[in-house]
N, C-alpha and C positions, 0 to 999 in steps of 0.2 A: 504494500500500500504506500501511497505517496503523501502521507500525512505530514504537514508542517514543512514541506519542501518549498522554499520560495524561488521565484524566478520562472521564466518560461523557457523551454528548450529551443523553440524556434526551428526545430528540425535539423539541428546542427550538433556536432560533438562539442564537448566542453572546451577543447582547445580552440576550435573554430569560433565558438561564441566569444571566448575571451579575446581573441585577436580582432574579431569584428567590432566589439564594443570599445576596445582600445583605439582602433582606427576611427570609429565614429566620434569618440570623445575628443580625439585630436582635431578632427574637422570642426566639431562644435566650438571648441575653444579658439580655433584659428579664425573662423568666419562668423561666429556668433549665432548662426542660424543654419540648419540643414533640413533637407526634405528626405523623408524615409517612410517606411510603412508604420501604421499605428502601433502594432505590437512591438516593433523595434524601438520606437520613440518612447513608449512607456517604460521599457526596460532600461533604455539609455539614460532616462531621467534619474534613476537610482545611482548610476555610476557617476554622472556629471555632478549631481548634488553632493555626493560624497567627496568629490575632489574640491569643490568650492568650500566645503566645510573644512577640509584640510588646509586650504589656502587661508582661511580665517584664523587658524591656529598660529601659523607663521613661525614655526620653529624648525630646527634641523630635521627632527624625526619626521615631521609632516612633509617636508620637502622630499625626503628620501622615499616615503610612501607614495607620494605623487609621482616621483620619477619612475617607480616600479610600474605604474600604469601608463604614463605618457611616453617614457623612454626618449625624452627630448629635453635638453637643458633649456633651450630657448622657450619652449612652451611652459615649463615649470616656472621659469622666471616671469613670464607673462601672467601666469595664473596667480602667483603670489604678489606681484607688484602692480598689476593693472586690473585684473578681473575681480579677485577676492576683496580688495578695498571698496569696490562699488557696493558690496553686500554687507558691509560692517553695520551692525545693529539690527540685522534681520536674522531670524532664527529658522529659515527654511524657505522653500518656494523659489529656488534660484533659477529654475527652468520652467518654461511654459510650453504646452503641447497644443497646437491647433490642428483640428481635423480638417482636411481638405475635402471639398465637395465631390470632386470627380475622382474615380479610381484610376489606377495605373493602367495605361494601355498595354495590352498583351496578356496579362494574367488577372486583371480586374482587382488587384490588391488595394485595400483602402489605404490612402496616403495621409500623412500628417507632417506638420512642420514643428520642429522642436527648436527653441531659441532660449537664450539667456534673458531673464526678465529685465535686467537693467543693461541698456546698451550704450555704446559710446556715442552714437549718432544723436542722442538726445541733447548733448552739449552743442552740437553743430546746428541743430534745427532752428534756434532763434535767429542765427545769422541768415540762414536760407529764407526764413519767413520774412525778414526785413527786406531782403532783395526782391522777393515776390511782391511785397507791398509797394515798393518803389516802382517796379515794372508796371504793376496794376494801376498806379496813380498816373504814370506818364501816358498810358494808352488812352484813357478817357479824355485827357486834355487835348491830345492830338486830334482825336475824332471831333471834339467840339470846335476846335479851331478850324479844322477843314470844313466843318458844316457851316460855320459862320462865314468863311471866305466864299463858299459856293453860294450862300444866300445873298451876300453882298454883290456878287457878279450878276 
């Protein structure tokens, strides 16, 4: 019987599952958002949240444990110096899973997007919105000026 066994096998051997989740975690920490199947996203959430929790501890032992999963010094540095500080003061919920409406073409597998809840682009968004406002403000002036010029002729 399979009582109290956590995790989904996903039709893979344990070594294949371990390698797959390591690779997906690397991609998630690199890009901040990835698209995958719903089942994989739900399982990946456990691995990624655990790594962010290690990043919040910020000691040597936590760095070594994170390196065991990520196997990349640059990603460990990014996790501890950039990603984890965004989540200080929060006790969980470091990732978010969105279910996509359309299934994958070919095998009709349900797709989902998994992302980190606090992203870097949030800092850049106010600058972009100011640029959009100025562009939006210039456009109506030009149209009203040209309308007045055509009415005067």
